[in-house]
C-alpha positions as CSV (number, residue, x, y, z in Angstrom):
1,X,19.5,-12.5,-12.5
2,X,21.2,-10.8,-9.6
3,X,19.4,-7.6,-8.8
4,X,21.5,-4.4,-8.3
5,X,22.1,-2.7,-5.0
6,X,19.5,0.1,-4.7
7,X,19.9,1.1,-1.1
8,X,22.6,1.0,1.5
9,X,23.3,1.7,5.2
10,X,26.3,3.6,6.4
11,X,28.1,3.8,9.8
12,X,31.3,5.6,10.6
13,X,31.6,7.0,7.1
14,X,31.6,3.5,5.4
15,X,28.9,1.3,3.9
16,X,27.9,-1.3,6.5
17,X,25.0,-3.0,4.7
18,X,23.6,-3.2,1.1
19,X,20.1,-4.0,-0.1
20,X,19.4,-5.4,-3.6
21,X,16.2,-5.0,-5.4
22,X,14.3,-4.3,-8.6
23,X,11.9,-1.7,-9.8
24,X,9.8,-0.9,-12.9
25,X,8.3,2.4,-14.1
26,X,5.6,1.8,-16.8
27,X,3.3,4.2,-18.7
28,X,-0.4,3.6,-19.6
29,X,0.5,2.0,-22.9
30,X,2.6,-0.7,-21.1
31,X,6.0,0.8,-22.1
32,X,8.7,0.4,-19.5
33,X,10.2,3.9,-19.2
34,X,12.8,3.0,-16.5
35,X,13.8,-0.3,-14.8
36,X,16.5,-2.1,-12.9
37,X,16.7,-5.8,-12.0
38,X,14.4,-8.7,-12.7
39,X,11.0,-6.9,-13.3
40,X,9.5,-10.0,-15.0
41,X,9.8,-12.0,-11.8
42,X,6.6,-12.5,-9.9
43,X,6.5,-11.3,-6.3
44,X,3.8,-11.2,-3.7
45,X,2.6,-7.6,-3.6
46,X,1.1,-7.8,-0.2
47,X,-0.5,-4.6,1.0
48,X,0.9,-2.5,-1.8
49,X,-2.1,-3.3,-4.0
50,X,-4.9,-2.5,-1.5
51,X,-6.1,0.1,-4.0
52,X,-6.7,-2.8,-6.5
53,X,-8.6,-4.7,-3.8
54,X,-10.7,-1.6,-3.1
55,X,-11.4,-1.2,-6.8
56,X,-13.8,-4.1,-6.7
57,X,-15.7,-2.3,-3.9
58,X,-16.0,0.8,-6.2
59,X,-16.7,-0.9,-9.5
60,X,-19.3,-3.3,-8.1
61,X,-21.4,-0.4,-6.8
62,X,-21.0,-1.4,-3.1
63,X,-19.4,1.9,-2.1
64,X,-22.3,3.8,-3.6
65,X,-24.9,1.4,-2.1
66,X,-23.6,2.0,1.4
67,X,-22.7,5.6,0.9
68,X,-19.0,5.3,1.7
69,X,-17.3,8.7,2.0
70,X,-13.8,9.5,0.6
71,X,-12.4,9.2,4.1
72,X,-13.8,5.7,4.3
73,X,-12.6,4.7,0.9
74,X,-9.1,5.9,1.8
75,X,-9.2,3.6,4.9
76,X,-10.1,0.7,2.7
77,X,-6.7,1.2,1.0
78,X,-4.8,1.6,4.3
79,X,-2.2,-0.1,6.3
80,X,-3.0,2.1,9.3
81,X,-1.6,2.6,12.7
82,X,-4.7,1.7,14.7
83,X,-5.1,5.3,15.9
84,X,-8.5,6.4,17.3
85,X,-9.5,8.1,14.0
86,X,-8.7,4.9,12.1
87,X,-10.8,2.8,14.4
88,X,-13.7,5.3,14.2
89,X,-13.7,5.1,10.4
90,X,-13.4,1.3,10.3
91,X,-16.4,1.0,12.6
92,X,-18.4,3.5,10.5
93,X,-17.8,1.3,7.4
94,X,-18.9,-1.8,9.2
95,X,-22.1,-0.1,10.5
96,X,-23.1,1.3,7.1
97,X,-23.1,-2.2,5.6
98,X,-24.8,-3.8,8.6
99,X,-21.7,-5.7,9.7
100,X,-20.2,-6.2,13.2
101,X,-16.6,-6.6,14.4
102,X,-17.0,-10.3,15.3
103,X,-17.1,-10.9,11.5
104,X,-13.6,-9.7,11.1
105,X,-11.2,-12.4,9.9
106,X,-8.0,-10.3,9.9
107,X,-6.9,-11.1,13.4
108,X,-6.1,-8.7,16.2
109,X,-2.8,-6.9,17.0
110,X,-1.9,-3.9,19.0
111,X,-2.0,-0.5,17.3
112,X,1.2,0.4,15.5
113,X,1.0,3.9,16.9
114,X,2.7,4.0,20.4
115,X,0.3,6.6,21.8
116,X,-2.8,4.6,20.7
117,X,-1.2,1.4,22.1
118,X,-0.4,2.9,25.5
119,X,-3.9,4.4,25.7
120,X,-5.4,1.0,25.5
121,X,-3.1,-0.4,28.1
122,X,-3.8,2.5,30.5
123,X,-7.5,1.8,30.3
124,X,-7.0,-1.9,30.8
125,X,-8.2,-2.7,27.3
126,X,-6.9,-5.3,24.9
127,X,-6.3,-5.0,21.2
128,X,-9.0,-6.1,18.8
129,X,-9.3,-6.9,15.1
130,X,-10.4,-3.3,14.5
131,X,-6.9,-2.2,15.5
132,X,-5.4,-4.4,12.8
133,X,-3.7,-2.3,10.2
134,X,-5.9,-4.0,7.6
135,X,-9.2,-3.4,9.3
136,X,-10.3,-0.8,6.8
137,X,-9.7,-3.1,3.9
138,X,-11.6,-5.9,5.7
139,X,-14.5,-3.6,6.5
140,X,-14.6,-2.9,2.8
141,X,-14.5,-6.6,1.9
142,X,-17.4,-7.3,4.3
143,X,-19.4,-4.5,2.7
144,X,-18.7,-6.0,-0.7
145,X,-19.9,-9.4,0.6
146,X,-23.2,-7.8,1.7
147,X,-23.5,-6.0,-1.7
148,X,-23.0,-9.3,-3.5
149,X,-25.6,-11.1,-1.3
150,X,-22.9,-13.5,-0.2
151,X,-22.4,-15.0,3.3
152,X,-19.9,-12.7,5.0
153,X,-18.5,-15.6,7.0
154,X,-15.4,-17.0,5.2
155,X,-15.0,-13.9,3.1
156,X,-11.2,-14.3,3.2
157,X,-11.2,-17.7,1.4
158,X,-9.9,-17.7,-2.1
159,X,-13.1,-19.3,-3.5
160,X,-15.4,-16.8,-1.7
161,X,-17.3,-14.5,-4.1
162,X,-15.5,-11.5,-2.6
163,X,-12.0,-12.8,-3.3
164,X,-13.0,-14.2,-6.7
165,X,-14.2,-10.7,-7.8
166,X,-11.1,-9.1,-6.4
167,X,-8.9,-11.6,-8.2
168,X,-10.7,-10.9,-11.5
169,X,-10.4,-7.1,-10.9
170,X,-6.7,-7.3,-10.1
171,X,-5.9,-9.6,-13.0
172,X,-7.7,-7.3,-15.4
173,X,-5.9,-4.1,-14.4
174,X,-2.5,-5.8,-14.2
175,X,-3.0,-7.9,-17.3
176,X,-2.2,-11.1,-15.5
177,X,-4.2,-14.4,-15.3
178,X,-4.1,-14.8,-11.6
179,X,-5.5,-18.4,-11.8
180,X,-2.1,-19.3,-13.3
181,X,-0.1,-17.5,-10.6
182,X,1.1,-18.7,-7.2
183,X,-1.1,-17.7,-4.4
184,X,-0.3,-17.3,-0.7
185,X,-2.0,-16.2,2.5
186,X,-1.3,-12.6,3.6
187,X,-0.7,-11.5,7.1
188,X,-4.4,-10.6,7.5
189,X,-5.6,-13.9,6.0
190,X,-6.7,-12.8,2.6
191,X,-5.2,-14.3,-0.6
192,X,-2.1,-12.7,-2.1
193,X,-1.4,-13.5,-5.7
194,X,2.2,-13.3,-7.1
195,X,2.4,-10.6,-9.9
196,X,5.5,-9.5,-11.9
197,X,6.7,-6.0,-11.0
198,X,6.2,-4.9,-14.5
199,X,2.5,-5.8,-14.4
200,X,2.0,-4.2,-11.0
201,X,3.5,-1.0,-12.3
202,X,1.2,-1.3,-15.4
203,X,-1.8,-1.6,-13.1
204,X,-0.9,1.6,-11.3
205,X,-0.2,3.4,-14.6
206,X,-3.8,2.5,-15.7
207,X,-5.0,4.0,-12.4
208,X,-3.7,7.3,-13.7
209,X,-5.9,7.3,-16.8
210,X,-8.3,10.3,-16.3
211,X,-11.0,8.3,-18.0
212,X,-10.8,5.5,-15.4
213,X,-13.4,6.9,-13.0
214,X,-13.1,4.2,-10.3
215,X,-9.4,4.6,-10.1
216,X,-9.6,8.3,-10.0
217,X,-12.1,8.1,-7.2
218,X,-9.7,6.0,-5.1
219,X,-6.8,8.3,-5.8
220,X,-8.8,11.4,-5.0
221,X,-9.9,9.8,-1.7
222,X,-6.4,8.9,-0.7
223,X,-5.0,12.3,-1.6
224,X,-7.7,14.0,0.4
225,X,-7.1,11.8,3.5
226,X,-3.5,10.6,3.5
227,X,-3.6,10.2,7.3
228,X,-6.1,7.4,6.8
229,X,-3.7,5.4,4.6
230,X,-1.0,5.1,7.3
231,X,-1.0,7.5,10.2
232,X,1.1,9.7,12.5
233,X,4.8,9.8,11.4
234,X,4.5,7.0,8.8
235,X,6.3,7.3,5.5
236,X,3.2,6.9,3.2
237,X,1.3,9.7,5.0
238,X,4.3,12.0,5.2
239,X,5.3,11.7,1.6
240,X,1.8,12.1,0.2
241,X,1.2,15.2,2.5
242,X,4.5,16.6,1.1
243,X,3.8,15.7,-2.5
244,X,0.0,15.8,-3.0
245,X,0.3,14.8,-6.7
246,X,1.7,11.4,-5.6
247,X,-0.2,8.2,-4.7
248,X,1.9,5.6,-3.0
249,X,1.4,2.5,-0.9
250,X,3.8,0.2,0.9
251,X,3.5,-3.6,1.3
252,X,5.2,-6.1,3.6
253,X,8.5,-7.6,2.7
254,X,10.0,-4.6,1.0
255,X,7.3,-3.9,-1.7
256,X,6.3,-0.4,-2.8
257,X,4.0,0.8,-5.5
258,X,3.1,4.3,-6.7
259,X,1.0,6.1,-9.2
260,X,1.8,9.5,-10.7
261,X,-1.5,10.5,-12.4
262,X,-0.3,13.8,-14.0
263,X,2.5,11.9,-15.8
264,X,0.5,8.7,-16.5
265,X,3.1,6.5,-14.8
266,X,3.0,3.5,-12.4
267,X,5.9,2.3,-10.3
268,X,6.5,-1.0,-8.5
269,X,9.6,-1.9,-6.4
270,X,10.7,-4.9,-4.4
271,X,13.7,-5.2,-2.0
272,X,15.1,-8.7,-2.2
273,X,15.6,-9.1,1.6
274,X,12.3,-7.6,2.5
275,X,13.6,-4.6,4.5
276,X,11.2,-1.7,4.7
277,X,14.1,0.6,5.7
278,X,15.4,0.0,2.3
279,X,12.2,0.1,0.3
280,X,11.2,3.5,1.6
281,X,14.4,5.3,0.6
282,X,14.6,3.3,-2.6
283,X,11.1,4.2,-3.8
284,X,11.9,7.9,-3.0
285,X,15.1,7.6,-5.2
286,X,13.2,6.1,-8.1
287,X,10.5,8.8,-7.9
288,X,13.0,11.7,-7.5
289,X,14.8,10.5,-10.6
290,X,11.7,10.8,-12.8
291,X,11.4,13.9,-15.0
292,X,7.8,14.8,-14.1
293,X,8.1,17.0,-11.0
294,X,8.5,20.6,-10.3
295,X,11.9,21.6,-8.8
296,X,10.2,22.0,-5.4
297,X,8.7,18.5,-5.6
298,X,12.0,17.0,-6.7
299,X,13.8,18.6,-3.8
300,X,11.2,17.3,-1.4
301,X,11.4,13.8,-2.8
302,X,15.2,14.0,-2.6
303,X,14.8,14.6,1.2
304,X,13.0,11.3,1.5
305,X,15.9,9.4,-0.1
306,X,17.7,9.1,3.2
307,X,17.2,9.2,6.9
308,X,19.5,9.3,9.8
309,X,20.3,6.4,12.0
310,X,20.5,7.1,15.7
311,X,21.5,4.9,18.6
312,X,19.7,4.6,22.0
313,X,21.5,7.8,23.2
314,X,20.1,9.6,20.2
315,X,23.5,10.0,18.7
316,X,23.6,10.1,14.9
317,X,25.6,7.0,13.8
318,X,24.9,6.7,10.1
319,X,22.1,6.8,7.5
320,X,19.9,4.7,5.3
321,X,20.0,6.0,1.8
322,X,18.6,5.1,-1.6
323,X,21.0,5.2,-4.4
324,X,20.4,7.7,-7.3
325,X,18.8,5.5,-9.9
């Protein structure tokens, strides 16, 4: 199947580039309420399903054992900018579970936030694993290892008790046998299992069930601390601050997932060419087209459906826009 164009880039009044993709909107019963493209095709969800990975931390009792706060739970679901507040919370999670930064297996990279990056350089400091955008998730995984009584070393391996529990948890909520699915290695070294878009959306719809206490706890934590999930100026933080009833998370290579608890809906989207510039405006288009928002919320979502393109002289030269779906 050739997926439809769901986002495009303009310049000089004409379309310069087009991005194809697919998306699924699913309710808690598993009914597909809206879709375009090949939603049965399995894709690597990457960081878009960090909430599912965090679910094992909650359901196992590890979060309660170590007294994790909503702010800390939100960071466990984050792809953060490595700003000082993100680093502070990641270190707090490590400390509560008796872990140290040398146990991190996510690798080091410079903070995504320019101010935080330059601050390290000014002080002659190098980047560390705690600045990795996945350091909150990994701090949670290390806490889970302690709770399970497992050796924290090698916690990123697919056969480690931490990853086995996460795979079981993700497979259950998405209704997929992950042992039969392709598995790759994510950018932060943990396994990433391929899941059909329809099933990813189902998993997020199930998160919206008010009787699902663990899911509700994660959603409430993220809603209370949207800054922890991304950071200054990032799409996920900005849109959740603007629409508090929305739970949303990006993943690498053009993946986006969302949960709309008040409507009992889950959403999953993938851009074929992996462009995040397209996935952001496309997910906003999908969300704005759903009949579950107030007029004010819909207008706000509509504003996220496009953003201007500027050149190095700050001249407006075009826009990236999601098509009305």
